[in-house]
N, C-alpha and C positions, 0 to 999 in steps of 0.2 A: 504494500500500500504506500501511497505518497507520504513522505515525511511531513510533519506538521509542526508549526509553532504551538505553544501552549495557549489556548484560548483564554483571554482574561476573564476572571470571575466565572468559572464553570458553573457555579451555583446559579448564575444569572441566565442560564440557557435551559429552556424547557422544550423537550421533544413532544410533539403531538402527532400521534399515529392514527391516520384515518383508516379504519378497518371495518366499516359498516356496509360496504358495497356488495351487491349480489353477483355482478359479473354475468349479465343475462346471456351473453354470447357463448357462455360455457354450458348452457342448457341444463341437463340433468345433474351435472356435477355440482351445481349450486342450488339445487332444490331445497336441501335441508341444512346447508351451511354456507356461511359467507365466503366470498372468493378468497380472502386472506387465509382461510382455514383449509383450503384444498391441499391434498397431500403432494409432497415433492419427494421423489425418491422413496426409499423403503421406510423412512422413519421421521421425516420432517414435514412441516407445513409451511406454506408460502410466507406467512408473516414472520417466520423465524429469521429470515434474511434481514429484514428491516430491524427487528429487535436486536439481533446480533451486531448490526452496524452501530446501533445506539450504544450498547455496552462496550464494544471494542473501541469506540470513539471517546470513551470516558465521560459521556454525558450521564448525569446522575439522577435526573428526574424526567419521567415520561408519563404521558396520558395516552391511553388507547381508547378511541371512540368507536363503539360498535353499534350495530343496529339490525341488519338482516340476519335472521336465523343465528343468533349469537351463542347458542348453548355449547356447541362443539368448541368454538373459539374461546369462550370463557373457561371451559374445563381445561383446555390446552394451556392457556396462559397461567392458570392457577398451578397446574401440575409441573409445567416445564420452565416457567420463568419467574414466578413469584419467589422461589427460593433464592433467586439472584438479587434480592432487594438490598443486599449489603453493597452491591456495586451500583445498582440503579433501582430507584423506587418507582414501581409501576402503579398507576391508578387507572382503573377501568371504569369508563362512564358509558352507559348504554342509552340509546335513543328512546327506549321505553320510559326511562326515568327523567331524561333531560331534553327530550325532543318532542315530536319526531324531527330528526334531522332531514332537511329538504335539499341540501346541497353541501358541497365540501366546505365552503366558507360559512354557510349557515350553521353547520355542525359546530364549528369553533365559536360562532357568535352565541350559541346556546349554552356554552360552558364558560362564558367570560368570568363569572364570579369565581368559579373553581380555579381558573388560570390566575386571576388576581391574587388569590391566596398564596400562590407560589412566588409572586412578585418577580417575574422574569424580566430581564432587560431585552432578551431576544427569544423568539420561538422558532423552532425548526419544525415545519409542517411536512409530514412524510406520508406517502402512500404506502399502505401495508400490503399491497398486492402485486409487487414487482420483485423479480429475482435479480439481485445485484449485490455486489460487495463494495462498500464505500466508506472511507474515513470522512466523517462530517466536519472534522476540525479545520481543515484548510478552507472549506466552504464557509464556515462561520467566521473564520479569521478574515477572509477576503471581504465578506459582508461588512465586518466592523471597520476594516481599513478604509473602505469606500464611503462609510457613513450612509449606506444605502437604506432605502425604505424596504426594499425586497431584493433578494438575490435568488435567481431561479437556477436550479440544477438542470443541465441539458446534456444530451448526447447527440452525436451525429447519426442520422439515419438516411438511407438512400432517398432521393427525391421521389422515387416511384412509390415509396411507402408513407410519404408525409401526410397523406390525407387521413391517416389513422391516429394522428397525434396533434397536440397543440404545438404550433410551429412559430418560431420567433426569428427576428433579424436583429443583429447587434453590430455596433460600429467597432472601430479599432480599440476603443477603451472598454469594450464589452458592455457598454450601455445599450439596453434593449430599445430598439427604435420601432418595432412592430411586433404584435403578438396576435395570432389568429388561431382559433380552434378548428382543427381538421379542414384545412383549406383544400380546394380542388387543385390549385396551382400554388406551389410553395417556393419562396425565395431560396436560392442556393446560399449556403454558408459562405461567408467571405473567404475563409481560410481553407475550404475543402470543396473542390468542384464535384458536382453530382450529388452532393449531400445537403441536407437541411438540418437546422438546429431544432431538436424536439425537446419539449419539456419532459422531465422525468417525474413530474408530480411532486417535486421536492422544492420547498421554499424556506428561506430564512427571512423573517420579518423583524423589524424593530417593533416590539410589542405595543408601545404607546401609539405609534403610527397606525398599526393594524387595528388596534382597539378602537381608535377614533373613526377609522374608515368603516368598521363593522357597525358601529352605532349609527353612522351617517347613512349607510346603504341598507340598513336593516329591513326596509320595506320591500326590497327587491325580491321577487319570487325566485326560489331555488338558487339562492346566492352562492356563487361558485368562484373559486380562486381564478381558474383559467378564463372564464367568460366575463367576469366583472372586476375582481379586485386587481389582478395583475395589469389588465389593460388600462385601468384608471391610473396606476402608478407609472406605467409606460408613458402615458400622456404627460404626467407631471415631471418626467425625466429623472426619476429616482429609482428605476428598476435596472438591475444588472444581471448578466448571465455568468454562470460558472460551469465550465465543461468538465464532466467526469473524466479524470485522467485515465490513460491506458495502464496496463500492467506490463511494465518493461516495453518490449516491442509488440505486445499484443493489444488488440482492441479492448476497451473496457468491457467488463461483464455487466450487462444490463439487459434483462429480458422482460418484455411486457407480455404476460401470458393471458391475454384477453380473448383468444380464440382457441377452439379445440385443436387446430393444426399447430399453433404455437406451443400449446401445452403438451401435446403428444410429442413434438420434436424435442422439447427439453427433457421429458421423461426418458426418451430413447437415448439421448446423448448422455444423460446421467448414468443410465444402465450400462452403456458401452464404454464409459470413461472418456468420451469425447468432450464433455463439458467439465473442464477442470476448475475446481474451486481453489482459492488461495489458502493453503494449509496454515499460513501464519495469521489468518483472520477467521478464527473458528466460528461456525454458524450457530451451534447450540451446545450447551453443556448437558442438557437432558432432552430426551426426545421420545415421542410416542413410538411404539414398536409393534403395531398390529401386523400379523403375518398375512401374506397372500399365499395361495397355493393352487396348484393345478394337478389334476389326477394323472396317473400313468397313461402313456400312450397318446396324450394330447399333442397336437401340432399347433404351435403359436408362431406366427410370422408377423413381425413388426407390430407387436402387441404390448401395450403398457397395462400391466395388471396392478391396480392400486391396492394399497394395504387393506386387508379385510376381504377383498374379492376372492371368490372361490370358483374354480372351474372343475367340472367332473372329468371322468375318464374318457379317453378316446374322442375328445372334442377337436374340432378344426376351426381355428379363428385366425384371421389375418387383417392387418391394417385397422386396428381397433384400440379403444380404451375400454377396459373392463373396470367398472367403478367398485368402490369398496362395499357397496350394499348388494352387489350382483351375486347370484348363485346360479352358475351356468350348469345345466344338467349333463349327465353322461350322454355321449353320442351326439352332442350338439354340433351342427355344421352351419357356420354363419352364412357362407355364400349360398348354400342350399335354401336356407330359410328366407333369405332376401329374394332369391329367384322365385319362390312360391308365393310369398306374401308382400313383396314390395319392400320399400324402405320403412319397416316397422320401428326402426330406431333412428335417431338423429345421425345424419351423414354430413360431414363437414365439406366445405368447398374442395379440400384436398383429398377427399375420399376416405377420411377416418370415420369409422363407425363407433358410436357410443353405446356400449352394452351396459345398461343399468337395471336396477330392480324395476323401475317404472317401464322401461322398454320391454323387459321380459314379460311383465304383466300384460302389456299391449299385445305382444306376440301370442301369449296364451289365449287372450280374448279372440284374436284372429283365428287361431287354430280351432277354437270352439265354434266359431261361425262357419268355418270351412271344414266340416267333419268329413266331407267327401275326399279331402286330401289327407292321406295317412301320414302320421308322424314318422320321421326317419327311424327305421329299426335300429335297436341298440346292438352294437357289435359286442359279441360275447366271448370272443377268444382271440388270442394273439395271432392265430393263423389268419383271421379275417382282416387284420390291419394292413394298410399299405406300408411299403418299406420305409417311407419317410417317418412314419409314426414311431419307429424303433429308436429314434434319437431321443436323448434326454430332454426334458422340458425345463427351461429356465425362465421364470416370469421376468418381464422386462423391467419392472420397477417394484 
């Protein structure tokens, strides 16, 4: 990680982690839990990366704001992170008690009194649903050195992908000159051809300046940092950008897992070792460890099996995510069921099939309606298996 100066008065910095989003583009994955709680690899959850960044950066106070389906997230925070309160004190505030939260900035506005009790000079507002490793200290230091109202953490993304992000333009001093959410046409970054500067959903604010702005704009519907707060400060000329540094000669690690294709790709990279985390920047000291398993003789190709997911014997599945609540029966053939019943499960633009408990219930309902189509007969002996099924099964995640 980038070496950093010591941030003046660390007690004056409060981290606020926004962890209440559903992540609707992830479909069944977030039916029963918030996007920050989705599994990553065999024993982590997405929010663990942001929380680890806070602790590893030496920030000592944090608030986690939750809302959508918070039960799993609350249990995980209590079990895996509250024991770390010696290094960082975490306070969890839910929209059911303090909201409902109607936007990212509105969520912070709803807990102004709780923030005031901490008396911060600066607040670091963090998205709890991105996979990245970052030392926040240089970001906070740069913000203080510039006497900025807001400093926005940014990464370079290909211009072809810019319509998925909040995009900004900055001058040679890193002062932000324009900020647009998900533009059709994005300005190229001054320092990197073919790329645009995308907001990471990370902001450092002078608390007094942000507090005054939240009070002034409190009547705005769905008050949002990207749509309302940051553009206002850009107009005032007090908004700056800070680019996430790379790791040596490598690109910085930052993944927005907002789609099934992106989520599946990260799970497969983690399983294969292609996504390398910085070992000097530990992600979690304690982690959930629910096991996934697949029965003997099953053939899995390009499949991410999430912790808790179970697959029976002699199943054939390819290009899929099997969720933690799914119980796939013996003899299940994904391609065959789709050929018979159509897309009974969610299929991503990249062709990744999402096999969840909800999808399997839908399939069972379709089978019941089409009783004239017989269920696939169960293979009952090794002799009946194709040769490929003799290979050992290794769940992807």
